Residue frames relative to the residue before (quaternion, step in Angstrom):
aa qw qx qy qz dx dy dz
M 1.0000 0.0000 0.0000 0.0000 0.00 0.00 0.00
T 0.6543 0.5666 -0.3331 0.3740 3.48 0.91 -0.69
A 0.5711 0.6069 -0.3177 0.4523 3.47 1.34 -0.56
W 0.6896 0.4746 -0.2468 0.4882 3.47 1.10 -1.03
L 0.6428 0.5184 -0.3197 0.4646 3.60 1.11 -0.57
A 0.6066 0.5111 -0.3445 0.5021 3.57 1.15 -0.63
L 0.6630 0.5341 -0.2981 0.4317 3.52 0.95 -0.88
A 0.6389 0.5035 -0.3105 0.4918 3.50 0.99 -0.82
A 0.6948 0.4579 -0.3210 0.4523 3.58 0.86 -0.83
A 0.5842 0.5498 -0.3636 0.4735 3.69 1.32 -0.49
I 0.6686 0.4946 -0.3221 0.4523 3.54 0.98 -0.74
G 0.6194 0.5250 -0.3284 0.4826 3.54 1.03 -0.73
S 0.6742 0.5215 -0.2957 0.4314 3.59 0.87 -0.83
E 0.6735 0.5046 -0.2761 0.4642 3.44 1.17 -0.93
V 0.6033 0.5486 -0.3347 0.4723 3.56 1.10 -0.80
V 0.6679 0.5098 -0.3118 0.4436 3.60 0.81 -1.02
A 0.6436 0.5448 -0.2933 0.4505 3.50 1.00 -1.01
T 0.6765 0.5099 -0.2588 0.4641 3.58 0.92 -1.06
L 0.6667 0.4803 -0.2883 0.4917 3.63 0.93 -0.84
S 0.6564 0.4879 -0.3141 0.4821 3.54 1.03 -0.79
L 0.5854 0.5768 -0.3752 0.4287 3.65 1.13 -0.58
R 0.6245 0.5353 -0.3155 0.4731 3.56 1.16 -0.80
T 0.6600 0.4735 -0.2931 0.5043 3.62 1.01 -0.75
A 0.6576 0.5134 -0.3215 0.4479 3.63 0.80 -0.80
A 0.6875 0.5009 -0.2840 0.4425 3.57 0.98 -0.99
H 0.7139 0.3973 -0.2801 0.5040 3.58 1.07 -0.24
G 0.7993 -0.3951 0.1164 0.4376 3.54 0.93 1.09
R 0.6421 0.4841 -0.3615 0.4719 3.70 1.05 -0.04
R 0.1431 -0.8647 0.4755 0.0754 3.55 0.45 1.25
R 0.5557 0.6166 -0.4217 0.3649 3.57 1.01 -0.35
W 0.5855 0.6173 -0.3440 0.3973 3.43 1.16 -0.63
Y 0.4837 0.6423 -0.4528 0.3854 3.64 1.23 -0.40
A 0.6011 0.5538 -0.3827 0.4307 3.67 0.87 -0.64
V 0.6412 0.4906 -0.3189 0.4965 3.62 1.02 -0.69
V 0.6389 0.5175 -0.3419 0.4551 3.60 0.88 -0.81
V 0.7175 0.4319 -0.2992 0.4574 3.59 0.63 -0.91
T 0.6174 0.5325 -0.3448 0.4651 3.61 0.94 -0.74
G 0.6761 0.5187 -0.2741 0.4458 3.59 0.88 -1.09
Y 0.6758 0.5002 -0.2861 0.4596 3.61 0.88 -0.88
V 0.6564 0.5153 -0.3077 0.4570 3.49 1.00 -0.97
A 0.6509 0.5013 -0.3100 0.4785 3.59 1.01 -0.96
A 0.6152 0.5772 -0.3481 0.4089 3.54 0.92 -0.86
F 0.6867 0.4699 -0.2593 0.4904 3.58 0.82 -1.08
A 0.6476 0.5105 -0.3202 0.4664 3.60 0.81 -0.88
L 0.7155 0.4359 -0.2806 0.4683 3.61 0.81 -0.84
L 0.6058 0.5086 -0.3765 0.4823 3.57 1.15 -0.45
S 0.6293 0.5040 -0.3587 0.4705 3.61 0.98 -0.60
V 0.5968 0.5063 -0.3819 0.4916 3.75 1.03 -0.58
S 0.6373 0.5099 -0.3746 0.4399 3.63 0.86 -0.69
L 0.6775 0.4853 -0.2954 0.4671 3.58 0.92 -0.83
A 0.6409 0.5301 -0.3312 0.4455 3.54 1.05 -0.75
H 0.6838 0.4631 -0.2810 0.4889 3.60 1.27 -0.43
G 0.6990 -0.5205 0.2553 0.4187 3.50 1.25 0.51
M 0.4595 0.6588 -0.4867 0.3436 3.69 0.99 0.14
P 0.4246 -0.6961 0.4931 0.3033 3.51 -0.86 0.87
L 0.5971 -0.6213 0.3697 0.3475 3.67 -1.02 0.81
G 0.6328 0.5598 -0.3170 0.4309 3.53 1.02 -0.82
V 0.6529 0.5015 -0.2689 0.4998 3.45 1.04 -0.99
A 0.6929 0.4581 -0.3020 0.4678 3.70 0.70 -1.05
Y 0.7219 0.4399 -0.2944 0.4458 3.58 0.66 -0.86
G 0.6547 0.4983 -0.3462 0.4507 3.60 1.00 -0.59
V 0.6369 0.4738 -0.3211 0.5165 3.70 1.00 -0.79
W 0.6361 0.5041 -0.3783 0.4452 3.73 0.82 -0.81
T 0.7262 0.4551 -0.2726 0.4371 3.64 0.61 -1.05
A 0.6936 0.4575 -0.3107 0.4616 3.62 0.77 -0.85
T 0.6741 0.4558 -0.3133 0.4896 3.61 0.80 -0.80
G 0.6505 0.5077 -0.3543 0.4400 3.55 0.91 -0.60
V 0.5874 0.5862 -0.3123 0.4624 3.53 1.17 -0.75
A 0.6925 0.4932 -0.2484 0.4642 3.48 0.83 -1.21
I 0.7193 0.4374 -0.2764 0.4636 3.62 0.74 -0.98
T 0.6260 0.5058 -0.3467 0.4818 3.59 1.02 -0.74
A 0.6523 0.5092 -0.3528 0.4367 3.62 0.66 -0.77
V 0.6736 0.4886 -0.3023 0.4648 3.64 0.85 -1.00
A 0.6714 0.5255 -0.2783 0.4424 3.47 0.90 -1.14
S 0.6603 0.4748 -0.3258 0.4821 3.60 0.81 -1.00
R 0.6037 0.5251 -0.3904 0.4554 3.78 0.96 -0.47
V 0.6957 0.4617 -0.2631 0.4834 3.57 0.87 -1.05
L 0.7768 0.4009 -0.2154 0.4353 3.67 0.62 -1.02
F 0.8031 0.2466 -0.0881 0.5353 3.59 1.01 -0.93
D 0.4068 -0.7352 0.4646 0.2796 3.60 1.09 0.11
E 0.2944 0.7424 -0.5280 0.2887 3.51 1.02 0.91
P 0.6370 -0.5599 0.3770 0.3722 3.66 -1.18 0.50
L 0.0559 0.7361 -0.6745 0.0067 3.44 -1.33 0.63
T 0.0788 -0.8391 0.5379 -0.0191 3.50 0.33 1.40
P 0.6855 -0.4504 0.3942 0.4145 3.55 -1.42 0.18
V 0.6405 0.5165 -0.3452 0.4514 3.54 0.94 -0.77
M 0.6324 0.5097 -0.3257 0.4839 3.60 0.93 -0.92
A 0.6656 0.5008 -0.3178 0.4530 3.68 0.86 -0.89
A 0.6204 0.5304 -0.3329 0.4722 3.54 1.08 -0.65
G 0.5915 0.5671 -0.3176 0.4770 3.53 1.10 -0.84
I 0.6909 0.4910 -0.2799 0.4507 3.54 0.82 -1.01
A 0.6482 0.5213 -0.2894 0.4737 3.52 1.06 -0.80
L 0.6525 0.4785 -0.3326 0.4844 3.61 1.08 -0.68
I 0.5978 0.5465 -0.3329 0.4829 3.68 1.08 -0.62
A 0.6502 0.4733 -0.3169 0.5027 3.65 0.91 -0.82
G 0.6704 0.4954 -0.3400 0.4353 3.54 0.87 -0.80
G 0.6298 0.5258 -0.3202 0.4737 3.61 1.01 -0.75
V 0.6668 0.4907 -0.3176 0.4623 3.51 0.86 -0.82
L 0.5979 0.5498 -0.3434 0.4715 3.59 1.11 -0.68
L 0.6656 0.5031 -0.3060 0.4586 3.50 0.94 -0.85
V 0.6201 0.5313 -0.3283 0.4747 3.57 1.07 -0.73
E 0.6515 0.4824 -0.3195 0.4906 3.61 0.97 -0.90
L 0.6629 0.4945 -0.3322 0.4536 3.66 0.71 -0.86
G 0.6672 0.5116 -0.3126 0.4419 3.73 1.00 -0.81
A 0.6284 0.5602 -0.3681 0.3947 3.44 1.12 -0.54
H 0.7208 0.4309 -0.2980 0.4539 3.68 1.00 -0.36
């Protein structure tokens, strides 16, 4: 369970860093500190997940797919960016692919 908790924390850190990057890129340079801290934390937590036995393919697949989905929804809410039905279908396909990778690992 520790591997999954570390992975969840890695995903949260990466999403915060990515959303902060959007803010920093639009003139709020102080947010770059959050960006760097978030990405460093994300990779450190991903390595903790791997150290606790999670396979790399599973960890990276879940990390990226979940990050994409959460970032897309959050950027819609926070920045009023588009989230079309086609984009939602793409997110669903990514999630399905990651699920197949996870099931195939067992």
